[in-house]
C-alpha positions as CSV (number, residue, x, y, z in Angstrom):
1,X,87.9,120.3,104.5
2,X,91.5,120.5,105.6
3,X,91.6,116.9,106.0
4,X,91.1,116.4,102.3
5,X,93.7,118.7,101.4
6,X,96.4,117.1,103.5
7,X,95.4,113.8,102.0
8,X,95.5,115.4,98.8
9,X,99.3,116.5,99.2
10,X,100.6,113.7,100.9
11,X,99.0,110.9,98.5
12,X,101.0,113.2,95.6
13,X,104.2,112.9,97.6
14,X,103.5,109.3,98.2
15,X,102.8,108.5,95.0
16,X,105.9,110.5,93.6
17,X,108.2,108.5,96.1
18,X,106.2,105.1,95.2
19,X,106.8,105.6,91.4
20,X,111.0,106.3,92.4
21,X,110.9,103.4,94.3
22,X,109.2,101.5,91.1
23,X,111.9,102.6,88.9
24,X,114.7,101.5,91.2
25,X,113.0,97.8,91.7
26,X,112.9,97.9,87.6
27,X,116.5,98.8,87.3
28,X,117.5,96.1,89.9
29,X,115.5,93.4,88.4
30,X,116.5,94.2,84.9
31,X,120.6,93.7,86.1
32,X,119.7,90.2,87.0
33,X,121.5,88.3,89.4
34,X,122.2,90.8,91.9
35,X,120.8,91.4,95.8
36,X,117.5,93.5,94.8
37,X,117.4,95.4,98.2
38,X,121.4,96.4,97.9
39,X,120.8,98.0,94.6
40,X,117.8,100.0,95.5
41,X,119.5,101.1,98.7
42,X,122.4,102.5,96.5
43,X,120.0,104.0,93.7
44,X,117.9,105.9,96.1
45,X,119.2,109.1,97.8
46,X,118.8,109.8,101.2
47,X,116.3,112.6,101.0
48,X,113.8,110.3,98.5
49,X,113.9,107.6,101.9
50,X,113.2,110.5,104.3
51,X,110.2,111.8,101.8
52,X,109.1,108.1,101.9
53,X,108.6,107.8,105.4
54,X,107.5,111.6,105.7
55,X,104.8,110.8,103.0
56,X,104.0,107.5,104.4
57,X,103.4,108.7,108.3
58,X,101.7,112.0,106.5
59,X,99.3,110.1,104.6
60,X,98.3,107.6,107.1
61,X,97.8,110.6,109.5
62,X,95.5,111.9,107.2
63,X,93.3,109.1,107.3
64,X,92.9,109.3,111.2
65,X,92.0,113.3,110.4
66,X,89.6,112.2,108.0
67,X,87.8,109.3,109.9
68,X,87.5,112.3,113.2
69,X,86.1,114.9,110.5
70,X,83.5,113.0,108.3
71,X,83.8,109.4,109.2
72,X,85.4,105.8,109.1
73,X,83.8,105.3,105.4
74,X,85.7,108.0,103.9
75,X,88.8,107.1,105.5
76,X,88.6,103.2,104.6
77,X,87.3,104.3,100.6
78,X,90.6,106.9,100.6
79,X,92.6,104.0,102.0
80,X,91.3,101.6,99.1
81,X,91.7,104.4,96.0
82,X,95.1,105.0,97.3
83,X,96.3,101.1,96.7
84,X,94.5,101.1,93.8
85,X,95.8,103.9,92.2
86,X,99.2,102.0,92.9
87,X,98.2,99.2,90.5
88,X,97.4,101.8,88.0
89,X,100.6,104.1,87.9
90,X,102.3,103.6,84.6
91,X,105.8,102.6,83.9
92,X,108.2,104.7,85.6
93,X,109.4,107.3,83.0
94,X,112.8,108.7,82.2
95,X,112.2,111.6,84.6
96,X,112.7,109.3,87.4
97,X,116.0,107.5,85.7
98,X,117.4,110.6,85.3
99,X,117.5,111.4,89.4
100,X,119.0,108.0,89.9
101,X,121.7,108.8,87.1
102,X,122.0,112.1,88.7
103,X,122.3,110.4,92.5
104,X,125.0,108.4,91.2
105,X,127.3,111.0,89.7
106,X,127.1,112.5,93.1
107,X,127.8,109.1,94.5
108,X,130.6,108.8,92.4
109,X,132.1,112.0,92.9
110,X,131.7,111.4,97.0
111,X,133.7,108.4,96.9
112,X,137.4,108.3,97.7
113,X,138.2,104.7,97.0
114,X,138.8,103.5,93.6
115,X,136.8,100.0,93.8
116,X,134.0,101.9,95.3
117,X,134.3,104.4,92.4
118,X,134.3,101.8,89.9
119,X,131.4,99.6,90.9
120,X,129.3,102.8,90.8
121,X,130.5,104.0,87.1
122,X,129.6,100.2,85.9
123,X,126.2,100.5,87.6
124,X,125.8,103.8,85.9
125,X,126.7,102.4,82.4
126,X,124.3,99.3,82.9
127,X,121.3,101.8,84.2
128,X,121.9,103.4,80.9
129,X,122.1,100.0,78.9
130,X,119.3,99.1,80.4
131,X,117.0,102.8,79.5
132,X,118.3,101.9,76.0
133,X,117.4,98.1,76.2
134,X,114.0,99.3,77.5
135,X,113.6,102.4,75.7
136,X,112.6,104.5,78.5
137,X,110.7,107.8,77.6
């Protein structure tokens, strides 16, 4: 059934975005007394945000397709499975931290103001310290 294939694709993309968001949340919390939402916004590339919206709409659209093709029990079951799997996803790996670092390097290059560039360089150094402290692998 095509609906299950669509669900699987968007489930994987949604999980990928969710794990990235968990990584930025972990970094923001480890930094201490800084606004978590602001740090996450800085650490998230535009393409990741767009991918998040696309995966969310696609995932919920796949629930509707599954409901129409095989019934509401399957749709509810996969919805619950999706949300339960979010609870057992492992701690973010070095892969996601590397995406954060690459994004910050690009942002540093893009910034023209010394103050903004300096803040991003400090943020990048703090992330490296967090990675060492928590032994991210």
